[in-house]
Biotite code that builds the C-alpha atoms (Angstrom):
import biotite.structure as struc

atoms = struc.array([
    struc.Atom([0.000, 0.000, 0.000], chain_id="A", res_id=1, res_name="UNK", atom_name="CA", element="C"),
    struc.Atom([1.358, 3.404, -0.982], chain_id="A", res_id=2, res_name="UNK", atom_name="CA", element="C"),
    struc.Atom([0.279, 7.017, -0.642], chain_id="A", res_id=3, res_name="UNK", atom_name="CA", element="C"),
    struc.Atom([-1.814, 8.023, -3.645], chain_id="A", res_id=4, res_name="UNK", atom_name="CA", element="C"),
    struc.Atom([-3.282, 4.598, -4.384], chain_id="A", res_id=5, res_name="UNK", atom_name="CA", element="C"),
    struc.Atom([-7.015, 4.653, -5.188], chain_id="A", res_id=6, res_name="UNK", atom_name="CA", element="C"),
    struc.Atom([-9.467, 3.090, -2.745], chain_id="A", res_id=7, res_name="UNK", atom_name="CA", element="C"),
    struc.Atom([-13.143, 2.171, -2.625], chain_id="A", res_id=8, res_name="UNK", atom_name="CA", element="C"),
    struc.Atom([-14.821, 2.565, 0.761], chain_id="A", res_id=9, res_name="UNK", atom_name="CA", element="C"),
    struc.Atom([-18.133, 1.064, 1.859], chain_id="A", res_id=10, res_name="UNK", atom_name="CA", element="C"),
    struc.Atom([-19.912, 1.602, 5.161], chain_id="A", res_id=11, res_name="UNK", atom_name="CA", element="C"),
    struc.Atom([-22.207, -0.847, 6.957], chain_id="A", res_id=12, res_name="UNK", atom_name="CA", element="C"),
    struc.Atom([-24.713, 2.001, 7.262], chain_id="A", res_id=13, res_name="UNK", atom_name="CA", element="C"),
    struc.Atom([-24.751, 2.583, 3.470], chain_id="A", res_id=14, res_name="UNK", atom_name="CA", element="C"),
    struc.Atom([-24.372, -0.897, 1.921], chain_id="A", res_id=15, res_name="UNK", atom_name="CA", element="C"),
    struc.Atom([-25.465, 0.214, -1.562], chain_id="A", res_id=16, res_name="UNK", atom_name="CA", element="C"),
    struc.Atom([-23.001, 3.119, -1.865], chain_id="A", res_id=17, res_name="UNK", atom_name="CA", element="C"),
    struc.Atom([-19.315, 2.999, -2.747], chain_id="A", res_id=18, res_name="UNK", atom_name="CA", element="C"),
    struc.Atom([-17.163, 6.035, -1.949], chain_id="A", res_id=19, res_name="UNK", atom_name="CA", element="C"),
    struc.Atom([-13.946, 6.560, -3.887], chain_id="A", res_id=20, res_name="UNK", atom_name="CA", element="C"),
    struc.Atom([-10.808, 8.128, -2.503], chain_id="A", res_id=21, res_name="UNK", atom_name="CA", element="C"),
    struc.Atom([-7.052, 7.789, -2.113], chain_id="A", res_id=22, res_name="UNK", atom_name="CA", element="C"),
    struc.Atom([-4.502, 6.752, 0.499], chain_id="A", res_id=23, res_name="UNK", atom_name="CA", element="C"),
    struc.Atom([-3.396, 10.087, 1.958], chain_id="A", res_id=24, res_name="UNK", atom_name="CA", element="C"),
    struc.Atom([-0.943, 9.026, 4.667], chain_id="A", res_id=25, res_name="UNK", atom_name="CA", element="C"),
    struc.Atom([0.533, 5.906, 6.241], chain_id="A", res_id=26, res_name="UNK", atom_name="CA", element="C"),
    struc.Atom([1.871, 6.084, 9.782], chain_id="A", res_id=27, res_name="UNK", atom_name="CA", element="C"),
    struc.Atom([5.583, 5.128, 9.708], chain_id="A", res_id=28, res_name="UNK", atom_name="CA", element="C"),
    struc.Atom([5.349, 3.592, 13.197], chain_id="A", res_id=29, res_name="UNK", atom_name="CA", element="C"),
    struc.Atom([3.779, 0.147, 13.484], chain_id="A", res_id=30, res_name="UNK", atom_name="CA", element="C"),
    struc.Atom([1.431, -0.804, 16.307], chain_id="A", res_id=31, res_name="UNK", atom_name="CA", element="C"),
    struc.Atom([1.427, -4.380, 17.607], chain_id="A", res_id=32, res_name="UNK", atom_name="CA", element="C"),
    struc.Atom([-1.855, -6.206, 17.174], chain_id="A", res_id=33, res_name="UNK", atom_name="CA", element="C"),
    struc.Atom([-2.157, -9.844, 18.163], chain_id="A", res_id=34, res_name="UNK", atom_name="CA", element="C"),
    struc.Atom([0.365, -11.841, 16.154], chain_id="A", res_id=35, res_name="UNK", atom_name="CA", element="C"),
    struc.Atom([1.106, -9.040, 13.675], chain_id="A", res_id=36, res_name="UNK", atom_name="CA", element="C"),
    struc.Atom([1.457, -5.304, 13.297], chain_id="A", res_id=37, res_name="UNK", atom_name="CA", element="C"),
    struc.Atom([-0.813, -2.532, 11.997], chain_id="A", res_id=38, res_name="UNK", atom_name="CA", element="C"),
    struc.Atom([0.073, 0.707, 10.242], chain_id="A", res_id=39, res_name="UNK", atom_name="CA", element="C"),
    struc.Atom([-2.603, 3.362, 10.722], chain_id="A", res_id=40, res_name="UNK", atom_name="CA", element="C"),
    struc.Atom([-3.556, 4.678, 7.286], chain_id="A", res_id=41, res_name="UNK", atom_name="CA", element="C"),
    struc.Atom([-5.464, 7.870, 6.497], chain_id="A", res_id=42, res_name="UNK", atom_name="CA", element="C"),
    struc.Atom([-7.899, 7.760, 3.574], chain_id="A", res_id=43, res_name="UNK", atom_name="CA", element="C"),
    struc.Atom([-9.273, 10.898, 1.912], chain_id="A", res_id=44, res_name="UNK", atom_name="CA", element="C"),
    struc.Atom([-12.657, 10.444, 0.256], chain_id="A", res_id=45, res_name="UNK", atom_name="CA", element="C"),
    struc.Atom([-13.491, 12.294, -2.958], chain_id="A", res_id=46, res_name="UNK", atom_name="CA", element="C"),
    struc.Atom([-17.029, 12.906, -1.703], chain_id="A", res_id=47, res_name="UNK", atom_name="CA", element="C"),
    struc.Atom([-18.202, 12.922, 1.895], chain_id="A", res_id=48, res_name="UNK", atom_name="CA", element="C"),
    struc.Atom([-21.856, 12.163, 2.547], chain_id="A", res_id=49, res_name="UNK", atom_name="CA", element="C"),
    struc.Atom([-23.313, 14.266, 5.360], chain_id="A", res_id=50, res_name="UNK", atom_name="CA", element="C"),
    struc.Atom([-24.631, 11.080, 7.025], chain_id="A", res_id=51, res_name="UNK", atom_name="CA", element="C"),
    struc.Atom([-21.134, 9.641, 7.644], chain_id="A", res_id=52, res_name="UNK", atom_name="CA", element="C"),
    struc.Atom([-20.143, 9.861, 11.325], chain_id="A", res_id=53, res_name="UNK", atom_name="CA", element="C"),
    struc.Atom([-16.993, 9.144, 13.331], chain_id="A", res_id=54, res_name="UNK", atom_name="CA", element="C"),
    struc.Atom([-16.914, 5.569, 14.560], chain_id="A", res_id=55, res_name="UNK", atom_name="CA", element="C"),
    struc.Atom([-18.930, 4.048, 11.719], chain_id="A", res_id=56, res_name="UNK", atom_name="CA", element="C"),
    struc.Atom([-17.657, 0.692, 10.497], chain_id="A", res_id=57, res_name="UNK", atom_name="CA", element="C"),
    struc.Atom([-16.078, 0.961, 7.049], chain_id="A", res_id=58, res_name="UNK", atom_name="CA", element="C"),
    struc.Atom([-14.399, -1.437, 4.658], chain_id="A", res_id=59, res_name="UNK", atom_name="CA", element="C"),
    struc.Atom([-11.565, -0.173, 2.453], chain_id="A", res_id=60, res_name="UNK", atom_name="CA", element="C"),
    struc.Atom([-10.511, -1.896, -0.776], chain_id="A", res_id=61, res_name="UNK", atom_name="CA", element="C"),
    struc.Atom([-7.105, -0.651, -1.950], chain_id="A", res_id=62, res_name="UNK", atom_name="CA", element="C"),
    struc.Atom([-6.323, -0.985, -5.648], chain_id="A", res_id=63, res_name="UNK", atom_name="CA", element="C"),
    struc.Atom([-2.751, -2.338, -5.544], chain_id="A", res_id=64, res_name="UNK", atom_name="CA", element="C"),
    struc.Atom([-2.729, -3.261, -9.240], chain_id="A", res_id=65, res_name="UNK", atom_name="CA", element="C"),
    struc.Atom([-1.794, -6.630, -10.600], chain_id="A", res_id=66, res_name="UNK", atom_name="CA", element="C"),
])
């Protein structure tokens, strides 16, 4: 995953909508999580629906190419 890669984001609250955006920032410091590590990643959406709220569950698909 790299800064600038396109993403598609879906929210549990809006199952029929797909929001497009890009990877804006990746934290350089890893955080331990279970048996692995996580890198907090910031996603910027191209369009923000007024109904989206902090804490909503979202799924992010990152287009890493083939």
